[in-house]
Every structure is written in C-alpha cells, then in structure tokens.
C-alpha positions as CSV (number, residue, x, y, z in Angstrom):
1,M,-0.1,0.1,-0.3
2,S,1.7,3.1,-1.1
3,N,2.3,6.5,1.5
4,P,-0.3,9.1,1.1
5,A,0.8,12.3,0.0
6,P,2.7,15.0,2.4
7,S,-0.1,17.3,3.4
8,L,0.9,21.2,3.6
9,H,1.7,21.2,7.5
10,D,4.3,18.3,6.0
11,K,5.6,20.5,3.6
12,L,6.0,23.3,5.9
13,T,7.7,21.5,8.3
14,Q,10.5,20.3,6.0
15,L,10.5,23.7,4.8
16,R,11.2,25.4,8.2
17,E,13.9,22.3,9.2
18,R,15.8,22.6,6.4
19,F,16.3,26.5,7.1
20,I,17.1,25.6,10.8
21,E,19.6,23.4,9.2
22,Q,21.7,25.4,7.2
23,L,21.0,28.8,9.5
24,P,24.3,28.0,11.6
25,T,26.8,28.0,8.7
26,R,25.5,31.1,7.0
27,L,25.5,32.4,10.6
28,A,29.5,31.5,11.0
29,K,29.5,32.8,7.7
30,T,28.1,36.2,8.1
31,A,30.2,37.0,11.6
32,E,33.2,36.2,9.6
33,Q,32.5,39.0,6.9
34,W,31.3,41.2,9.4
35,Q,35.0,41.0,11.3
36,Q,36.7,41.4,8.0
37,S,34.8,44.6,6.8
38,R,36.2,46.1,10.0
39,L,39.7,45.7,8.1
40,S,39.8,48.7,6.1
41,T,37.2,50.9,4.0
42,E,37.6,48.9,1.0
43,E,36.9,45.6,3.0
44,Q,34.1,47.2,4.1
45,S,32.5,48.4,0.1
46,R,33.2,45.2,-0.9
47,L,31.0,43.3,2.0
48,A,28.3,45.8,2.4
49,P,26.0,44.7,0.2
50,E,26.2,40.9,0.9
51,L,25.8,41.8,4.6
52,H,23.0,43.7,4.2
53,R,21.3,41.0,1.5
54,F,21.8,38.2,4.0
55,F,19.6,40.0,7.0
56,H,17.0,41.4,4.7
57,S,16.7,37.8,3.4
58,L,16.4,36.1,6.6
59,K,13.8,39.2,7.6
60,G,11.8,38.0,4.5
61,T,12.1,34.3,5.1
62,G,11.9,34.1,8.7
63,R,8.9,35.8,8.8
64,S,7.6,33.8,6.2
65,L,8.1,30.4,8.2
66,G,7.0,31.9,11.2
67,F,10.3,32.8,13.2
68,E,9.4,36.2,14.2
69,R,12.2,36.6,16.5
70,L,14.7,36.2,14.0
71,A,12.9,38.1,11.5
72,M,12.9,40.8,14.1
73,L,16.8,40.7,14.9
74,A,17.7,40.5,11.3
75,D,15.4,43.8,10.6
76,Q,17.2,45.6,13.6
77,A,20.8,44.4,11.5
78,E,19.3,45.4,8.4
79,D,18.4,48.9,9.7
80,A,22.1,49.2,11.4
81,L,23.9,48.7,8.2
82,T,21.6,51.0,6.1
83,A,21.8,53.8,8.6
84,D,23.8,57.0,7.4
85,P,26.3,57.7,9.4
86,L,26.7,54.2,11.0
87,R,25.7,54.4,14.6
88,E,28.7,54.8,16.9
89,D,28.4,51.3,18.8
90,I,28.1,49.4,15.6
91,D,31.1,47.4,16.3
92,T,29.8,45.9,19.5
93,Y,26.1,46.5,18.3
94,L,26.0,44.1,15.2
95,P,28.1,41.4,17.1
96,H,25.8,41.3,19.7
97,L,22.8,41.1,17.3
98,L,24.8,38.1,15.2
99,Q,24.8,36.5,19.0
100,Q,21.2,37.0,19.9
101,L,20.8,35.5,16.7
102,D,23.0,32.3,17.2
103,H,20.7,31.7,20.6
104,E,17.5,32.0,19.4
105,L,18.7,29.6,16.9
106,Q,20.1,27.1,19.3
107,Q,16.2,27.8,21.3
108,L,14.6,27.2,17.6
109,R,16.6,23.8,17.3
110,S,14.5,22.5,20.9
111,Y,11.1,20.6,20.4
112,Q,9.2,23.9,22.6
113,G,11.0,26.1,20.3
114,Q,9.8,24.3,16.9
115,Q,6.1,23.9,18.1
116,K,6.0,27.3,19.3
117,A,7.2,28.6,16.0
118,L,4.9,26.4,13.7
119,A,1.8,27.6,15.8
120,A,2.7,30.5,14.2
121,I,2.1,29.7,10.2
122,N,-0.9,27.1,11.1
123,S,-3.1,30.0,11.4
124,F,-3.3,30.8,8.1
125,E,-6.0,28.9,5.2
126,I,-5.4,28.3,1.2
127,I,-8.1,28.5,-0.7
128,T,-8.1,25.9,-3.2
129,Q,-9.6,25.2,-6.5
130,D,-12.6,22.9,-6.8
131,E,-11.5,19.7,-7.4
132,P,-10.9,19.4,-11.1
133,L,-12.5,17.6,-14.3
134,R,-11.5,14.3,-15.3
135,N,-7.9,14.7,-17.6
136,K,-10.3,14.4,-20.9
137,R,-12.9,16.0,-21.8
138,Q,-15.1,13.9,-21.4
139,R,-18.2,14.0,-18.8
140,L,-20.7,11.9,-17.3
141,I,-23.7,12.8,-17.6
142,Y,-26.8,12.0,-15.5
143,L,-30.2,12.6,-17.6
144,C,-32.9,11.8,-15.5
145,D,-36.7,11.5,-17.5
146,D,-39.5,9.3,-17.2
147,E,-40.5,9.6,-21.3
148,P,-37.1,7.7,-23.0
149,E,-38.8,8.1,-26.6
150,Q,-38.2,11.9,-25.7
151,V,-34.2,12.0,-25.0
152,D,-33.1,9.2,-27.5
153,Q,-31.7,11.0,-29.5
154,L,-30.1,13.8,-27.2
155,I,-28.8,10.7,-25.6
156,H,-27.3,9.5,-29.1
157,H,-25.4,12.8,-29.6
158,M,-23.8,13.0,-26.4
159,R,-22.6,9.6,-26.6
160,C,-21.0,10.7,-30.2
161,F,-19.4,13.1,-28.9
162,G,-17.9,11.3,-26.4
163,H,-19.8,11.6,-23.5
164,E,-20.6,8.9,-20.8
165,V,-24.3,9.3,-20.5
166,V,-26.7,7.4,-17.7
167,H,-30.3,7.3,-17.9
168,F,-32.6,7.4,-15.2
169,I,-36.5,7.0,-15.3
170,D,-37.2,7.9,-11.5
171,T,-36.0,10.5,-8.8
172,D,-35.3,7.7,-6.4
173,T,-32.8,5.7,-8.2
174,F,-30.8,8.8,-9.7
175,F,-30.7,9.9,-5.9
176,K,-28.7,7.0,-4.9
177,A,-26.5,7.1,-8.4
178,V,-25.5,10.9,-7.2
179,L,-24.5,9.4,-3.7
180,T,-22.6,6.5,-5.1
181,R,-20.5,8.2,-8.1
182,R,-21.1,12.3,-8.3
183,P,-21.3,13.4,-12.2
184,D,-20.0,16.5,-13.7
185,A,-23.6,17.1,-14.6
186,V,-27.4,16.3,-14.5
187,I,-30.1,17.1,-16.9
188,M,-33.2,16.5,-15.0
189,D,-37.1,16.9,-16.0
190,V,-39.3,18.7,-13.2
191,Q,-42.6,16.7,-13.3
192,F,-42.8,12.9,-12.4
193,P,-45.6,10.9,-11.4
194,H,-44.9,11.6,-7.7
195,G,-45.0,15.1,-8.1
196,Q,-45.0,18.2,-9.9
197,T,-41.6,19.7,-8.8
198,A,-40.3,16.1,-7.6
199,G,-37.3,16.7,-10.1
200,T,-36.0,20.0,-9.3
201,E,-36.9,18.7,-5.2
202,T,-34.3,15.9,-5.5
203,L,-31.4,18.5,-7.2
204,T,-32.7,20.4,-4.2
205,S,-32.0,18.0,-1.5
206,L,-29.0,16.2,-3.1
207,N,-27.3,19.9,-3.0
208,K,-28.5,19.8,1.3
209,L,-27.1,16.6,1.6
210,T,-23.8,16.6,-0.5
211,G,-23.0,20.6,0.6
212,Q,-22.2,20.7,-3.2
213,Q,-24.4,22.6,-6.0
214,L,-24.4,20.0,-9.0
215,P,-24.1,21.8,-12.2
216,A,-28.0,20.8,-13.4
217,I,-29.8,22.1,-16.5
218,V,-33.9,21.0,-16.8
219,L,-35.3,19.6,-20.0
220,S,-39.1,19.9,-19.5
221,A,-42.1,19.8,-21.5
222,Y,-43.4,22.4,-18.9
223,G,-42.3,26.3,-19.0
224,D,-44.8,27.7,-16.6
225,F,-43.5,30.1,-13.9
226,H,-43.7,27.3,-10.8
227,S,-41.6,25.3,-12.6
228,R,-39.1,27.8,-14.0
229,L,-39.0,28.7,-9.9
230,S,-38.7,25.5,-9.0
231,A,-35.9,24.9,-11.1
232,V,-33.9,28.3,-9.8
233,R,-34.2,27.5,-6.5
234,A,-32.5,24.2,-7.3
235,G,-29.5,25.9,-8.2
236,C,-30.1,24.9,-12.3
237,G,-28.5,26.5,-14.5
238,G,-30.2,26.5,-17.7
239,Y,-34.0,25.6,-18.6
240,F,-35.0,24.0,-22.0
241,T,-38.8,23.0,-22.8
242,K,-39.3,19.8,-25.5
243,P,-38.4,19.2,-28.1
244,V,-34.8,20.2,-27.5
245,K,-32.5,20.6,-30.4
246,P,-29.3,18.6,-29.2
247,L,-26.9,20.9,-30.1
248,D,-28.4,23.3,-28.2
249,L,-28.4,21.7,-25.4
250,M,-24.5,20.1,-25.6
251,L,-23.7,23.8,-25.4
252,A,-25.1,24.4,-22.3
253,I,-24.1,21.4,-20.7
254,D,-20.0,22.5,-22.1
255,E,-20.2,26.1,-20.8
256,L,-21.7,24.9,-17.2
257,T,-19.1,22.2,-17.2
258,A,-16.4,23.8,-18.8
259,P,-13.3,24.4,-16.7
260,T,-11.7,27.8,-16.7
261,S,-8.7,26.8,-17.9
262,E,-7.3,23.5,-19.4
263,E,-4.0,23.6,-17.6
264,P,-3.1,24.9,-14.3
265,L,-1.4,28.5,-14.5
266,R,2.4,28.6,-14.8
267,V,4.1,30.5,-12.4
268,L,8.2,30.9,-12.1
269,I,10.0,32.0,-9.5
270,V,13.5,33.7,-9.3
271,D,14.7,33.7,-5.5
272,D,17.9,33.0,-4.3
273,E,17.0,31.8,-0.8
274,P,16.0,28.0,-1.7
275,E,13.4,28.3,1.7
276,A,11.5,31.3,0.7
277,A,11.1,30.2,-3.0
278,A,9.9,26.7,-1.9
279,Y,7.4,28.5,0.5
280,H,6.2,30.6,-2.6
281,A,6.1,27.5,-4.4
282,L,4.0,25.5,-2.2
283,L,1.5,28.2,-1.6
284,L,1.0,28.7,-5.0
285,E,0.5,24.8,-5.8
286,E,-1.9,24.3,-3.1
287,A,-3.7,26.8,-4.8
288,G,-3.4,24.5,-7.9
289,M,-0.8,26.3,-9.8
290,T,2.5,24.7,-11.3
291,A,5.5,26.6,-10.2
292,R,9.3,26.1,-11.1
293,Q,12.2,28.0,-9.3
294,V,15.2,29.3,-10.1
295,H,17.6,30.1,-7.2
296,H,20.2,32.3,-9.7
297,P,19.5,35.1,-11.6
298,A,20.9,34.0,-14.2
299,E,19.2,31.1,-15.3
300,A,16.0,32.8,-15.5
301,L,16.3,33.3,-19.2
302,T,16.1,29.3,-19.9
303,A,13.6,28.5,-17.6
304,L,11.6,31.4,-19.3
305,E,12.0,29.7,-22.8
306,R,11.5,26.3,-21.6
307,F,8.9,26.8,-18.5
308,N,6.5,28.9,-20.9
309,P,5.5,30.7,-17.8
310,D,2.2,32.8,-17.1
311,L,3.6,35.2,-14.9
312,L,7.3,35.6,-12.9
313,L,7.5,36.4,-9.4
314,I,11.3,37.8,-8.6
315,D,12.6,38.9,-5.4
316,V,14.1,42.1,-5.4
317,Y,17.5,41.5,-3.7
318,M,19.7,38.8,-4.8
319,P,23.2,38.8,-5.4
320,V,25.1,39.5,-9.0
321,C,21.6,40.8,-10.3
322,S,18.9,42.8,-8.7
323,G,15.4,41.7,-9.4
324,E,14.8,45.1,-11.0
325,E,17.8,45.1,-13.1
326,L,16.1,40.8,-14.2
327,A,13.2,42.8,-14.7
328,N,14.8,44.8,-17.0
329,I,16.6,42.3,-18.9
330,I,13.2,40.9,-19.6
331,R,11.7,43.6,-20.6
332,Q,14.2,44.5,-23.3
333,Q,13.0,41.3,-25.4
334,P,9.7,41.4,-27.2
335,E,8.7,38.0,-26.6
336,H,8.3,38.8,-22.3
337,L,7.0,42.4,-23.0
338,G,3.3,41.4,-21.8
339,L,4.6,38.7,-19.2
340,P,3.3,39.9,-15.8
341,I,6.4,40.3,-12.9
342,I,5.1,40.7,-9.4
343,Y,8.5,41.3,-6.9
344,L,8.8,39.8,-3.6
345,S,10.2,41.7,-0.9
346,S,10.8,42.4,2.6
347,E,11.0,46.5,1.2
348,T,8.6,48.8,3.3
349,D,9.6,51.5,2.0
350,S,7.6,53.1,-0.3
351,Q,9.5,55.4,-2.7
352,K,12.2,52.3,-3.1
353,Q,8.6,50.4,-3.9
354,I,7.8,52.7,-6.4
355,S,11.6,53.1,-8.1
356,A,12.1,49.4,-8.4
357,M,8.4,49.2,-10.3
358,A,9.6,51.2,-12.7
359,A,10.8,48.5,-14.7
360,G,6.9,48.1,-15.7
361,V,6.0,45.2,-13.3
362,E,2.7,44.5,-11.8
363,A,2.8,44.4,-8.6
364,F,4.9,44.6,-5.4
365,I,3.7,42.5,-2.4
366,T,5.9,42.8,0.4
367,K,7.3,40.0,2.7
368,P,5.9,38.0,4.4
369,V,2.8,37.6,2.3
370,Q,0.0,36.6,2.9
371,P,-1.0,33.6,1.6
372,N,-4.0,34.0,-0.2
373,E,-2.9,37.9,-1.0
374,L,-0.3,36.4,-3.2
375,V,-2.8,33.1,-4.4
376,S,-5.1,35.9,-5.2
377,A,-2.3,38.9,-7.3
378,V,-0.9,35.7,-8.9
379,R,-3.9,34.3,-10.0
380,L,-5.7,37.6,-11.6
381,R,-2.8,38.7,-13.7
382,A,-1.8,35.4,-14.9
383,E,-5.7,34.7,-16.1
384,R,-5.5,37.7,-17.7
385,L,-2.7,37.0,-19.6
386,R,-3.9,33.6,-20.5
387,L,-7.1,35.0,-22.1
388,L,-4.8,37.7,-24.3
389,R,-2.8,34.8,-25.4
390,S,-6.1,33.2,-25.9
391,L,-7.0,36.0,-27.9
392,M,-4.2,36.2,-30.0
393,T,-3.1,32.1,-31.1
394,R,-7.3,31.3,-30.9
395,D,-9.7,30.9,-34.2
396,S,-12.7,33.7,-32.7
397,M,-15.3,31.2,-33.8
398,T,-14.4,27.7,-32.6
399,G,-11.6,28.6,-29.8
400,L,-8.9,26.0,-31.2
401,Y,-5.5,27.3,-32.3
402,N,-5.6,29.7,-35.5
403,H,-3.4,28.1,-38.6
404,S,0.1,30.3,-37.6
405,T,-0.3,28.8,-34.1
406,T,-0.9,25.5,-35.4
407,T,2.3,25.4,-37.0
408,E,4.6,26.6,-34.8
409,L,3.5,24.2,-32.2
410,I,3.7,21.2,-34.5
411,N,7.5,22.6,-35.4
412,K,8.3,22.8,-31.8
413,T,6.4,19.5,-31.2
414,L,8.6,17.9,-34.2
415,F,11.8,19.5,-33.3
416,Q,11.3,17.6,-30.2
417,A,10.3,14.2,-31.7
418,H,13.5,14.2,-33.4
419,R,15.7,14.3,-30.4
420,E,13.5,12.0,-28.6
421,N,13.0,9.6,-31.8
422,T,9.2,9.5,-31.4
423,Q,6.3,9.3,-33.7
424,H,3.5,11.2,-34.6
425,A,0.4,11.2,-37.3
426,M,-1.0,14.4,-38.6
427,A,-4.6,14.1,-40.2
428,M,-5.8,16.9,-42.1
429,I,-9.9,17.3,-42.1
430,D,-12.1,19.1,-44.7
431,I,-15.9,19.0,-44.6
432,D,-17.4,17.3,-47.2
433,H,-19.6,19.5,-49.7
434,F,-19.1,22.6,-47.2
435,K,-20.5,25.2,-50.3
436,Q,-23.2,23.7,-50.6
437,V,-24.2,24.2,-47.1
438,N,-23.6,27.7,-46.8
439,D,-25.6,28.2,-50.3
440,T,-28.6,25.6,-49.0
441,H,-29.1,26.4,-45.5
442,G,-27.5,30.0,-45.1
443,H,-23.9,30.8,-43.4
444,L,-25.4,30.9,-39.8
445,A,-25.9,27.0,-40.4
446,G,-22.3,26.7,-41.9
447,D,-21.2,27.9,-38.9
448,Q,-23.0,25.5,-36.7
449,V,-21.4,23.0,-38.7
450,I,-17.9,24.3,-38.7
451,I,-18.0,24.8,-34.4
452,T,-19.7,21.0,-33.9
453,L,-16.9,20.2,-35.7
454,A,-14.6,21.9,-33.9
455,R,-16.6,20.8,-30.5
456,L,-16.2,16.7,-31.5
457,L,-12.3,16.8,-32.3
458,K,-11.6,18.8,-28.4
459,S,-14.3,16.2,-26.7
460,R,-12.7,13.0,-28.3
461,L,-9.3,13.8,-28.8
462,R,-6.3,14.0,-26.1
463,L,-5.2,17.3,-24.1
464,S,-1.9,16.8,-25.6
465,D,-3.0,16.5,-29.2
466,I,-2.6,19.9,-31.6
467,I,-6.2,20.7,-33.1
468,G,-6.3,23.7,-34.9
469,R,-8.9,25.3,-37.6
470,Y,-6.8,25.7,-41.0
471,G,-9.2,28.0,-42.2
472,G,-12.3,27.9,-43.7
473,E,-14.1,24.1,-43.3
474,E,-10.6,22.4,-43.0
475,F,-8.9,21.2,-39.6
476,V,-5.5,19.7,-39.2
477,V,-4.8,17.7,-35.9
478,L,-1.2,16.4,-34.8
479,L,-2.2,12.9,-32.7
480,K,1.1,12.6,-30.5
481,S,2.9,9.1,-30.1
482,I,0.7,7.4,-32.3
483,D,1.4,5.8,-36.0
484,A,-0.5,6.5,-39.4
485,D,-3.0,3.2,-38.7
486,K,-3.8,4.1,-35.0
487,A,-4.4,7.4,-36.3
488,A,-6.8,6.7,-39.4
489,K,-8.8,4.2,-36.8
490,L,-9.4,7.1,-34.6
491,I,-10.2,9.4,-37.1
492,D,-12.7,7.3,-38.9
493,S,-14.6,6.7,-35.6
494,L,-14.8,11.0,-35.0
495,R,-15.8,10.3,-39.1
496,N,-18.9,8.0,-38.6
497,D,-20.3,9.8,-35.3
498,F,-19.9,13.4,-36.7
499,S,-21.9,11.6,-39.7
500,Q,-24.7,11.1,-37.3
501,V,-25.3,14.6,-36.2
502,D,-28.5,16.1,-36.5
503,F,-28.3,20.1,-38.0
504,H,-30.9,22.6,-38.0
505,A,-31.9,25.4,-40.4
506,G,-35.1,26.5,-39.6
507,D,-37.7,23.4,-39.6
508,I,-35.3,21.7,-41.6
509,R,-33.2,18.8,-40.5
510,F,-29.7,17.8,-42.5
511,R,-26.5,16.4,-41.5
512,C,-22.8,16.5,-42.9
513,T,-19.5,14.0,-43.2
514,F,-16.1,15.3,-43.5
515,S,-12.8,13.5,-45.5
516,A,-9.7,13.1,-43.9
517,G,-6.2,12.0,-44.6
518,I,-3.3,10.5,-42.6
519,G,0.6,11.6,-43.0
520,G,3.1,9.5,-40.4
521,F,6.4,11.2,-38.8
522,P,9.1,10.4,-38.8
523,E,8.3,8.9,-42.1
524,Q,7.7,12.7,-42.9
525,P,10.3,14.2,-41.2
526,S,9.4,18.3,-41.7
527,T,6.0,20.1,-40.7
528,E,5.3,21.2,-44.6
529,S,6.2,17.5,-46.0
530,L,4.0,16.1,-43.0
531,R,1.4,18.9,-43.5
532,L,1.7,18.0,-47.6
533,S,1.4,13.9,-47.2
534,A,-1.7,14.5,-45.2
535,D,-3.0,16.9,-48.0
536,Q,-2.6,14.4,-50.5
537,A,-4.0,11.5,-48.4
538,L,-7.1,13.6,-47.9
539,Y,-7.1,15.0,-51.5
540,R,-7.1,11.1,-52.4
541,A,-10.3,10.6,-50.0
542,K,-12.2,13.3,-51.7
543,R,-11.6,12.2,-55.0
544,Q,-12.4,8.2,-53.9
545,G,-16.2,9.6,-52.6
546,R,-15.6,11.3,-49.7
547,N,-16.5,10.8,-46.3
548,Q,-13.8,8.4,-45.6
549,V,-9.9,8.3,-44.2
550,A,-6.7,8.2,-46.4
551,I,-3.4,7.2,-45.2
552,N,-0.4,8.4,-47.2
553,R,2.6,5.8,-46.8
554,E,5.4,7.6,-49.1
555,L,8.6,8.4,-47.7
556,A,9.6,11.5,-47.5
557,D,12.4,12.0,-50.9
558,D,15.7,12.1,-49.6
C-alpha cells in the first residue's frame, strides 16, 4: 500500500527544518564577513552588499516561515547596516545581534521552540480550487427523465461526442446513484408521477445533503412559472423545453462544466533563497498552480524559454543581479514584453518600491506574504495574460488554435520528436460539400457545422494533441505518439459519429460528413512535408467518394 501524499503541514515542517539546519553555517559566514569588513574601508565597501542581503533575506524568509524573533533581529541588523551615518556602537551592536540570532537559533532547534514557531504559521488557510474535471474532456452526465422516447436522440448525440451518459427514469434511483458516483452534470425533468416539481426537489435535497451544488440543467415539457421557479431554487444553470435541439443543450452542458483553464497556471519564481522560493511555490501549488523555482538570476532566461510561464515572481534583493535589473533584462526581449512580473521583498519603503517598479512590473508584495493575497494577486494577473494569449492564438469562432499558432506548435513538437525519436501522425480534415451547406441552408447553419466539428474534436481527442482550424472548413490535428494506422482508426470513428449528428436550419434537418488524410512522422520529417503528405491523402479521400479516411504511406524524398 503506497504512503499518502505529504500534507501542507508536513511540507511546511520540512521547509522549516531545512532552513534551521542550514542557518548555523550562514550565520558563521556572516560573522566572519562582518569581522573582515571592519579591517579596511575597501573591505567594508566590498562586503556591505552581501551583509545587507543576508539580513534582508533572513528577515523576509524568517517571517514567512513563522520565525518572528529571527526576523525581528535580522530587521534590526539591516537597519543598523543601512543607517547613514553608521551608529557609533556598531562594532559592538552588530556582533551582539549575531549572538542573539545564534541564541535564538539554538532555541528553535529544541522541540519546544519548533512547536511555538510552527503554531505561528498554522493559522492561515489556503483557498484551493474546486476539484478539476477528469483529465479528459469527456463528461459523466446523468439524465433523469421518465419519457425515454423523448430523450433517445439527445442521448445518441451526447454519446457521439464521447460523453458517458446514464439514463434514469425515476428520481429515487437517480438520488442513490449521485451519492455513489457524482456526475459532472445533470439533465433533469421537473415533473414526475409522484410530484409536479419532484425532479427539482430531488436536486435541492442532494445539494443540501452533500453540501455541493450539482451542475444541472432542466429539460421539461412544461415552461410555466412555477416549474421555472423550482429550477432556479434548485440552482439549475439552464432551462430547456421539449422538444430541444440536441446541439443547443450540449452547448449549455459544455458551458456549465467547462473548467476556466484546461491546464494549471504556470509561475516561475526567481529567488536566491531556496527556502523562500520553496515556501512561495508551495503556497501556489496548494492553490492548483504549477510553480518552477530558479535560485540564480542568470538561469531565469533559460527557464523562461523552457517553462513558458504565465507570470514571473522575482525577489528584489539578489546577488549578481537585482530583481529590478532582471526585470529590465526580461522587458528588453519583445516576446516577454507582456509577461506579468510581481516583486517579492521585505522592503517597506514606499519610495524604494515605486523606484523598483520602474521596469514595468505589475505589483510589489511585501514579505512575509499573506498566502491568499499572494494566490489572488498571481491568479488575477496570470489569467489575464492567458486570456490575451488566447485572443492572439485562437480562432475566434471555434476556440481552436489558429493557422499560425498550429504551425508553430507542430514545429516545436516535431523538433522535440527528432531528439526523442518518437512518432506522430497528422490528420488533415475537410468538411464535405461545405459550400453547398452555406448555399442551401445559409452561413449561420454553416457556422453551426464548423463549431460542432471543432467541439467533437476537442471532446474526443487528448489534451496533449494539437487541434487547429487551418482555414474555412479545414482542420488539422497532430496526434502525438501514435502511428498513422492508429490515427486513421481514431479519426474514422470521429467521422462516423459526426455523420450522425443532426443539424437544424429553421425547420429543416440535415447532416454533414467530412473526409480526412493521414501522414506519418518520422516518415515525413518536417512540418511542411508532413502537411503535404496528409493533404495528398485528403485529396485522394475526396476523389474516392468523400466521407472516408485515407493514409499516405509514401516516404519523404531524400
């Protein structure tokens, strides 16, 4: 049986123990530097920045980890070193503070000292994100309706999109099923034989019993005021009257269950204090984000390129390069001009804070941070960047990657695949007779077809796959780590399900199909040759009658 994952309390305890374990060596080095700095004016000038940085860092990290007296003594030492002129008794005052720090350290290494300091950091609460949906986009949907013939078509469409649908004809069985296995969404009728609002009353009871709101939509033959009022009181997010167009209801389910982001926000932390960096990373990770730590400013540029963060968290006082200097270096690079930067520092002087923000950073948070203040500040700014990036990289109609972004992502994936010797497959997909759809049913109906195919691809393919709209009615998919035959089988199952989706233009119902061509990597070693290979296969599928998938097995020319 595997051991349980360490709790936040355990992680904090480990951080604090590591900090205390390393502090004696750092204190001894600082005492030695202080003595050396008193030998000459030159030595004083050389060592003053390091001494100041040590006490400033100790103040911030000490407070963050709950060592309040350590932080207070470090604060006094920092003030003494930055006073102008230096106090007359500095030669006795600073060694006295170092002795007090050493004494406090010995206290902290005792069990009683550990317990006292730990209590200081146990008072905060991390607000965590709701438990995310499954790692795939498919949903578990419970449909409770006592008229099967009314919902058979709806169930068929939801299953075409890869959703798991469980149908209940009575509220009692539904009630027990929710307590056993909670669904991602519920579609509920209002009226049942045992009550005119029995369906919504069941939802209300479950919400009270579990303490969690069930994402729910009402589907009913009745649209009267009392039925709608009962749905609102049950917390339902939508109300549809029968007969309903399946695609309209599925769009509502998507909006009801879609997570705000499909992947965690990424934060890069640059801090020369490993314990401080680890502490702030822990706070962000507990809130559902991904944090990467860098302990030397010179490593930040490489980390930016590899990690591609949504936000940068920088300590102001660091050796070799200050946080302000690092921010200026980053801002000089066009690709990072819009990257949000937040400073972290124990600096409380407002003028120094304003000066440090001249490089165009978004915020200045003073150590020790309030955990929820840090999480809120980071999330607000990182999500704003995500939104801006999405507007630049996504197709506005479908939400898929646009042409240029798709090409860029495929280029990067194939470059990495060359090094790792992995295989991928590309599918070029084109809706059959799309011009005829527009000419016969209108452009709104054509848009509905494009959006539906985009949603089908997103719901059925993996999060790791690259899905893009190449233009008009053409789509491209890079299926990672599978060969052309497996890719063809997967795309063909999507083709079959898409062909069974009913579209509506007024009172007219119609269906559409698509054709697809598959090319393989590394048989085709570049993005362009892979695209041409898949495009040739697509052309063959069209020529052979459409509504089919073809594979191009030709090797690239040497």
